C-alpha positions as a Markdown table, in Angstrom:
| # | Residue | x | y | z |
|---|---|---|---|---|
| 1 | Unk | -6.2 | 60.1 | 39.5 |
| 2 | Unk | -8.8 | 57.9 | 38.0 |
| 3 | Unk | -6.8 | 54.8 | 38.9 |
| 4 | Unk | -7.1 | 55.7 | 42.7 |
| 5 | Unk | -10.8 | 56.4 | 42.3 |
| 6 | Unk | -11.3 | 52.9 | 41.0 |
| 7 | Unk | -9.1 | 51.4 | 43.8 |
| 8 | Unk | -11.3 | 53.4 | 46.3 |
| 9 | Unk | -14.5 | 52.2 | 44.7 |
| 10 | Unk | -13.3 | 48.6 | 45.0 |
| 11 | Unk | -12.5 | 49.2 | 48.7 |
| 12 | Unk | -15.9 | 50.8 | 49.4 |
| 13 | Unk | -17.9 | 48.0 | 47.7 |
| 14 | Unk | -15.6 | 45.3 | 49.4 |
| 15 | Unk | -16.3 | 47.0 | 52.8 |
| 16 | Unk | -20.1 | 46.9 | 52.3 |
| 17 | Unk | -19.9 | 43.2 | 51.2 |
| 18 | Unk | -17.8 | 42.3 | 54.2 |
| 19 | Unk | -20.3 | 44.1 | 56.4 |
| 20 | Unk | -23.6 | 43.0 | 55.0 |
| 21 | Unk | -23.0 | 40.1 | 52.6 |
| 22 | Unk | -24.9 | 42.0 | 49.9 |
| 23 | Unk | -23.5 | 40.9 | 46.4 |
| 24 | Unk | -20.9 | 43.2 | 45.0 |
| 25 | Unk | -22.5 | 43.2 | 41.6 |
| 26 | Unk | -25.6 | 45.0 | 43.0 |
| 27 | Unk | -23.2 | 47.9 | 44.0 |
| 28 | Unk | -20.3 | 47.8 | 41.6 |
| 29 | Unk | -22.2 | 47.6 | 38.3 |
| 30 | Unk | -24.4 | 50.7 | 38.8 |
| 31 | Unk | -21.3 | 52.5 | 40.3 |
| 32 | Unk | -19.2 | 51.8 | 37.2 |
| 33 | Unk | -22.1 | 52.9 | 34.9 |
| 34 | Unk | -23.3 | 56.0 | 36.7 |
| 35 | Unk | -20.2 | 57.4 | 38.4 |
| 36 | Unk | -17.4 | 56.4 | 36.0 |
| 37 | Unk | -19.4 | 56.3 | 32.7 |
| 38 | Unk | -18.2 | 52.7 | 31.8 |
| 39 | Unk | -20.4 | 51.2 | 29.1 |
| 40 | Unk | -23.0 | 48.7 | 30.4 |
| 41 | Unk | -21.5 | 45.7 | 28.6 |
| 42 | Unk | -18.0 | 46.3 | 30.0 |
| 43 | Unk | -19.3 | 47.2 | 33.5 |
| 44 | Unk | -21.3 | 43.9 | 33.6 |
| 45 | Unk | -18.5 | 41.7 | 32.2 |
| 46 | Unk | -15.8 | 43.1 | 34.4 |
| 47 | Unk | -18.0 | 42.9 | 37.5 |
| 48 | Unk | -18.7 | 39.2 | 36.9 |
| 49 | Unk | -15.0 | 38.4 | 37.1 |
| 50 | Unk | -14.7 | 40.8 | 40.1 |
| 51 | Unk | -17.4 | 38.9 | 41.8 |
| 52 | Unk | -15.8 | 35.5 | 41.1 |
| 53 | Unk | -12.4 | 36.5 | 42.5 |
| 54 | Unk | -13.7 | 38.3 | 45.6 |
| 55 | Unk | -15.9 | 35.3 | 46.5 |
| 56 | Unk | -13.3 | 32.6 | 46.0 |
| 57 | Unk | -11.5 | 33.4 | 49.3 |
| 58 | Unk | -14.8 | 33.2 | 51.1 |
| 59 | Unk | -15.8 | 29.9 | 49.6 |
| 60 | Unk | -12.5 | 28.4 | 50.7 |
| 61 | Unk | -12.9 | 29.5 | 54.2 |
| 62 | Unk | -16.5 | 28.3 | 54.4 |
| 63 | Unk | -15.6 | 24.9 | 52.9 |
| 64 | Unk | -12.8 | 24.5 | 55.4 |
| 65 | Unk | -15.4 | 25.2 | 58.2 |
| 66 | Unk | -17.7 | 22.5 | 56.6 |
| 67 | Unk | -20.7 | 24.7 | 56.3 |
| 68 | Unk | -21.1 | 24.4 | 52.6 |
| 69 | Unk | -23.9 | 21.9 | 51.5 |
| 70 | Unk | -22.5 | 20.8 | 48.2 |
| 71 | Unk | -25.7 | 18.9 | 47.3 |
| 72 | Unk | -27.5 | 22.4 | 47.1 |
| 73 | Unk | -24.7 | 23.9 | 45.2 |
| 74 | Unk | -24.8 | 21.1 | 42.6 |
| 75 | Unk | -28.5 | 21.1 | 42.2 |
| 76 | Unk | -28.6 | 24.9 | 41.6 |
| 77 | Unk | -25.5 | 24.8 | 39.3 |
| 78 | Unk | -27.2 | 22.1 | 37.2 |
| 79 | Unk | -29.7 | 24.8 | 36.0 |
| 80 | Unk | -27.5 | 27.9 | 36.2 |
| 81 | Unk | -24.4 | 26.9 | 34.2 |
| 82 | Unk | -26.3 | 25.6 | 31.1 |
| 83 | Unk | -28.5 | 28.7 | 31.2 |
| 84 | Unk | -25.4 | 30.9 | 31.5 |
| 85 | Unk | -23.9 | 29.2 | 28.4 |
| 86 | Unk | -27.1 | 29.7 | 26.5 |
| 87 | Unk | -27.4 | 33.3 | 27.4 |
| 88 | Unk | -23.7 | 34.0 | 26.5 |
| 89 | Unk | -24.4 | 32.4 | 23.1 |
| 90 | Unk | -27.4 | 34.7 | 22.6 |
| 91 | Unk | -25.2 | 37.8 | 23.6 |
| 92 | Unk | -22.5 | 36.7 | 21.2 |
| 93 | Unk | -25.1 | 36.4 | 18.3 |
| 94 | Unk | -26.6 | 39.8 | 19.2 |
| 95 | Unk | -23.3 | 41.6 | 19.8 |
| 96 | Unk | -22.7 | 43.0 | 23.3 |
| 97 | Unk | -22.1 | 46.6 | 22.1 |
| 98 | Unk | -25.2 | 46.5 | 19.8 |
| 99 | Unk | -27.6 | 49.4 | 21.0 |
| 100 | Unk | -30.6 | 46.9 | 21.3 |
| 101 | Unk | -28.4 | 44.7 | 23.5 |
| 102 | Unk | -27.2 | 47.6 | 25.6 |
| 103 | Unk | -30.9 | 48.6 | 26.1 |
| 104 | Unk | -31.8 | 44.9 | 27.1 |
| 105 | Unk | -28.9 | 45.0 | 29.5 |
| 106 | Unk | -29.7 | 48.3 | 31.3 |
| 107 | Unk | -33.5 | 47.5 | 31.5 |
| 108 | Unk | -32.8 | 44.1 | 32.9 |
| 109 | Unk | -30.2 | 45.4 | 35.2 |
| 110 | Unk | -32.7 | 47.9 | 36.6 |
| 111 | Unk | -35.3 | 45.3 | 37.2 |
| 112 | Unk | -32.7 | 43.1 | 38.9 |
| 113 | Unk | -31.6 | 46.0 | 41.2 |
| 114 | Unk | -35.2 | 46.5 | 42.3 |
| 115 | Unk | -35.6 | 42.9 | 42.9 |
| 116 | Unk | -32.4 | 42.9 | 44.9 |
| 117 | Unk | -33.6 | 45.9 | 46.9 |
| 118 | Unk | -36.7 | 44.0 | 47.8 |
| 119 | Unk | -34.7 | 41.0 | 48.8 |
| 120 | Unk | -32.3 | 42.9 | 50.8 |
| 121 | Unk | -35.0 | 44.7 | 52.7 |
| 122 | Unk | -36.8 | 41.3 | 53.3 |
| 123 | Unk | -33.6 | 39.8 | 54.7 |
| 124 | Unk | -33.1 | 42.8 | 57.0 |
| 125 | Unk | -36.6 | 42.3 | 58.4 |
| 126 | Unk | -37.0 | 38.5 | 58.3 |
| 127 | Unk | -33.4 | 37.3 | 58.3 |
| 128 | Unk | -33.1 | 37.1 | 62.1 |
| 129 | Unk | -36.2 | 34.9 | 62.2 |
| 130 | Unk | -34.5 | 32.1 | 60.2 |
| 131 | Unk | -33.1 | 29.2 | 62.1 |
| 132 | Unk | -29.4 | 29.5 | 63.1 |
| 133 | Unk | -28.7 | 25.9 | 64.1 |
| 134 | Unk | -29.7 | 22.4 | 63.2 |
| 135 | Unk | -29.0 | 19.0 | 64.6 |
| 136 | Unk | -26.5 | 17.0 | 62.5 |
| 137 | Unk | -28.9 | 14.1 | 61.9 |
| 138 | Unk | -31.4 | 16.6 | 60.3 |
| 139 | Unk | -29.1 | 18.1 | 57.8 |
| 140 | Unk | -29.7 | 15.5 | 55.1 |
| 141 | Unk | -33.5 | 16.0 | 55.2 |
| 142 | Unk | -33.0 | 19.9 | 55.4 |
| 143 | Unk | -31.0 | 19.9 | 52.1 |
| 144 | Unk | -33.6 | 18.2 | 50.1 |
| 145 | Unk | -36.0 | 20.4 | 48.2 |
| 146 | Unk | -39.7 | 19.7 | 47.9 |
| 147 | Unk | -39.0 | 18.6 | 44.3 |
| 148 | Unk | -35.6 | 18.0 | 42.6 |
| 149 | Unk | -36.6 | 20.4 | 39.6 |
| 150 | Unk | -37.2 | 23.5 | 41.8 |
| 151 | Unk | -33.5 | 24.3 | 42.6 |
| 152 | Unk | -32.6 | 23.5 | 38.8 |
| 153 | Unk | -35.3 | 25.9 | 37.6 |
| 154 | Unk | -34.2 | 28.5 | 40.1 |
| 155 | Unk | -30.6 | 28.1 | 39.0 |
| 156 | Unk | -31.6 | 28.6 | 35.3 |
| 157 | Unk | -33.4 | 31.9 | 36.1 |
| 158 | Unk | -30.4 | 33.1 | 38.2 |
| 159 | Unk | -27.9 | 32.0 | 35.6 |
| 160 | Unk | -29.5 | 34.0 | 32.9 |
| 161 | Unk | -30.1 | 37.0 | 35.1 |
| 162 | Unk | -26.5 | 37.1 | 36.4 |
| 163 | Unk | -25.1 | 36.7 | 32.8 |
| 164 | Unk | -27.0 | 39.6 | 31.5 |
| 165 | Unk | -26.8 | 41.9 | 34.5 |
| 166 | Unk | -24.1 | 40.5 | 36.9 |
| 167 | Unk | -26.8 | 40.9 | 39.6 |
| 168 | Unk | -28.8 | 38.3 | 41.4 |
| 169 | Unk | -26.4 | 35.7 | 42.8 |
| 170 | Unk | -26.3 | 37.5 | 46.2 |
| 171 | Unk | -29.3 | 38.8 | 48.0 |
| 172 | Unk | -31.9 | 37.3 | 45.5 |
| 173 | Unk | -30.1 | 33.9 | 45.7 |
| 174 | Unk | -30.2 | 33.8 | 49.5 |
| 175 | Unk | -34.0 | 34.7 | 49.6 |
| 176 | Unk | -34.9 | 32.0 | 47.1 |
| 177 | Unk | -32.8 | 29.3 | 48.9 |
| 178 | Unk | -34.5 | 30.3 | 52.2 |
| 179 | Unk | -37.8 | 29.5 | 50.6 |
| 180 | Unk | -36.6 | 26.2 | 49.0 |
| 181 | Unk | -34.9 | 25.1 | 52.1 |
| 182 | Unk | -36.8 | 26.5 | 55.0 |
| 183 | Unk | -35.4 | 24.1 | 57.7 |
| 184 | Unk | -31.7 | 25.0 | 56.8 |
| 185 | Unk | -29.9 | 27.5 | 59.1 |
| 186 | Unk | -29.3 | 30.9 | 57.5 |
| 187 | Unk | -25.4 | 30.6 | 57.7 |
| 188 | Unk | -25.6 | 27.4 | 55.7 |
| 189 | Unk | -27.9 | 29.0 | 53.1 |
| 190 | Unk | -25.5 | 32.0 | 52.7 |
| 191 | Unk | -22.5 | 29.5 | 52.5 |
| 192 | Unk | -24.3 | 27.6 | 49.7 |
| 193 | Unk | -25.1 | 30.8 | 47.9 |
| 194 | Unk | -21.6 | 32.2 | 48.0 |
| 195 | Unk | -20.2 | 28.7 | 46.9 |
| 196 | Unk | -22.6 | 28.6 | 43.9 |
| 197 | Unk | -21.8 | 32.2 | 43.0 |
| 198 | Unk | -18.1 | 31.4 | 42.3 |
| 199 | Unk | -18.5 | 28.9 | 39.3 |
| 200 | Unk | -21.5 | 30.9 | 38.0 |
| 201 | Unk | -19.8 | 34.2 | 37.9 |
| 202 | Unk | -16.5 | 32.7 | 36.7 |
| 203 | Unk | -18.1 | 31.0 | 33.7 |
| 204 | Unk | -20.2 | 34.0 | 32.9 |
| 205 | Unk | -17.3 | 36.4 | 33.3 |
| 206 | Unk | -14.9 | 34.3 | 31.1 |
| 207 | Unk | -17.7 | 34.1 | 28.6 |
| 208 | Unk | -18.0 | 37.9 | 28.6 |
| 209 | Unk | -14.2 | 38.1 | 28.2 |
| 210 | Unk | -14.4 | 35.9 | 25.1 |
| 211 | Unk | -16.6 | 38.4 | 23.4 |
| 212 | Unk | -14.6 | 41.4 | 24.5 |
| 213 | Unk | -16.8 | 42.6 | 27.3 |
| 214 | Unk | -14.1 | 42.6 | 30.1 |
| 215 | Unk | -11.8 | 45.6 | 31.0 |
| 216 | Unk | -8.8 | 43.8 | 32.5 |
| 217 | Unk | -6.8 | 46.8 | 33.8 |
| 218 | Unk | -10.0 | 48.0 | 35.5 |
| 219 | Unk | -10.6 | 44.6 | 37.0 |
| 220 | Unk | -7.2 | 44.6 | 38.7 |
| 221 | Unk | -7.8 | 48.1 | 40.1 |
| 222 | Unk | -11.1 | 47.1 | 41.6 |
| 223 | Unk | -9.7 | 44.0 | 43.1 |
| 224 | Unk | -6.7 | 45.9 | 44.6 |
| 225 | Unk | -9.3 | 47.9 | 46.7 |
| 226 | Unk | -12.0 | 45.2 | 47.3 |
| 227 | Unk | -9.8 | 42.5 | 48.9 |
| 228 | Unk | -8.6 | 44.6 | 51.8 |
| 229 | Unk | -12.1 | 46.2 | 52.0 |
| 230 | Unk | -13.8 | 42.8 | 52.5 |
| 231 | Unk | -11.2 | 42.0 | 55.2 |
| 232 | Unk | -11.9 | 45.2 | 57.1 |
| 233 | Unk | -15.7 | 44.8 | 56.7 |
| 234 | Unk | -15.6 | 41.2 | 58.0 |
| 235 | Unk | -13.8 | 42.4 | 61.2 |
| 236 | Unk | -16.3 | 45.2 | 61.7 |
| 237 | Unk | -19.4 | 43.2 | 61.1 |
| 238 | Unk | -20.3 | 42.6 | 64.7 |
| 239 | Unk | -20.0 | 46.3 | 65.6 |
| 240 | Unk | -22.5 | 47.7 | 63.0 |
| 241 | Unk | -26.3 | 47.9 | 63.0 |
| 242 | Unk | -26.9 | 45.2 | 60.3 |
| 243 | Unk | -30.7 | 45.9 | 59.8 |
| 244 | Unk | -30.0 | 49.7 | 59.4 |
| 245 | Unk | -27.3 | 49.2 | 56.9 |
| 246 | Unk | -29.4 | 46.7 | 54.8 |
| 247 | Unk | -32.4 | 48.9 | 54.9 |
| 248 | Unk | -30.4 | 51.9 | 53.6 |
| 249 | Unk | -28.8 | 49.7 | 50.9 |
| 250 | Unk | -32.2 | 48.6 | 49.8 |
| 251 | Unk | -33.2 | 52.2 | 49.2 |
| 252 | Unk | -30.0 | 53.0 | 47.3 |
| 253 | Unk | -30.5 | 49.9 | 45.1 |
| 254 | Unk | -34.1 | 50.8 | 44.4 |
| 255 | Unk | -33.0 | 54.3 | 43.3 |
| 256 | Unk | -30.3 | 52.9 | 41.0 |
| 257 | Unk | -32.8 | 50.3 | 39.5 |
| 258 | Unk | -35.4 | 52.9 | 38.8 |
| 259 | Unk | -32.9 | 55.3 | 37.2 |
| 260 | Unk | -31.6 | 52.5 | 34.9 |
| 261 | Unk | -35.1 | 51.6 | 33.7 |
| 262 | Unk | -35.8 | 55.3 | 33.0 |
| 263 | Unk | -32.8 | 55.7 | 30.8 |
């Protein structure tokens, strides 16, 4: 019976991701911890690979549509991948199942969920005001940050945050990219964020697997539900009140974050 519950959970999270674009880690990790009682280090490690596989298909589609700005992906990854490797080394030295490490993970996860809640609400309110189109001759200028170090530094912070919590590559990433590249249309910002999340979560997830923090049977059950869930959500996205769903999600994430911090 538990197996079907995991598949259903994957479908539900995939449906929400397809409808809103909110990162699966923000929903799946607290769901695994609170509802199914999975240990935090296993929930985080498993969810990282869950995120990598669910976003691969979206990245391929976006790349074929030529809306991924690979310069932005490369700049952010230049900070996130080294930071991910450094954080994985630290987790290995501390031991992922160590009580102190578990406390660090749950507290940081709670803070990351609160940050994601704020970012999700901000996007619900302000996302519609972002530009939706840009002239082809202006794309080169729009994909240049005010300083080359800014996306690298942002990537380093996101890399460490995602590796510890599996949260941050979605809603938080989009908001920061909106601030770094204000002239870039929102669809291209979302595309760059999704494309960057694939190598980031894959490296972090495989790193967690190397230290025993991934439950492979659980991962397969979650993917069995999430892939059709994302497909259904993507087809219903134009028939749902986006702002209402995002606002409700922000409240749910804030509640989960506060509960984790209080543990």
